[in-house]
N, C-alpha and C positions, 0 to 999 in steps of 0.2 A: 892803894891796891898794888899788888905786885903779881907777877906771873908772866907767862909767855904772851905774845900778842894775841894768839887764839884764845887763851884763857881770859885775857882782859876784854876781848870782844864779847865773849860769852857772858861775862859779868855785867857788862854795860847793857847787853840785850836783856838780861834778867832784871836789871834795875828799871829799864824802860817798860818791860812787861808788868812790873809791879807798880807802875804809875809815876815813876820819877821822870822828869823831863829836863833837868838841869844837872850838869856835872862840872865841877871845878877841878882843874889840874894845875898844880904848882910846878912851874918850870924854874929851876935854879939859875941864877945869874951865872954866866960863864959856862953853861952846859948846853950849847946849841944842839948837841946830838939828842938831848931829851926831847926837844921840840920836834925833831924829825921822827923820833921813835913814836911819840904820841900821834903825830900826823898819820903815820902808817896804821896805827890802831884804829883811829877814827875814820880813815878812808874806807874801811870795810864795814862800818857800823851802819 
């Protein structure tokens, strides 16, 4: 998935509402900022 943090949150909420309860996120080696960005997304979910 790509999008702004708000868009990603909305998509995650839609998946949850559709019955999905697991989501896998691939964090690339050497990209610690990706982990922080995803942590921000999930903090508000």
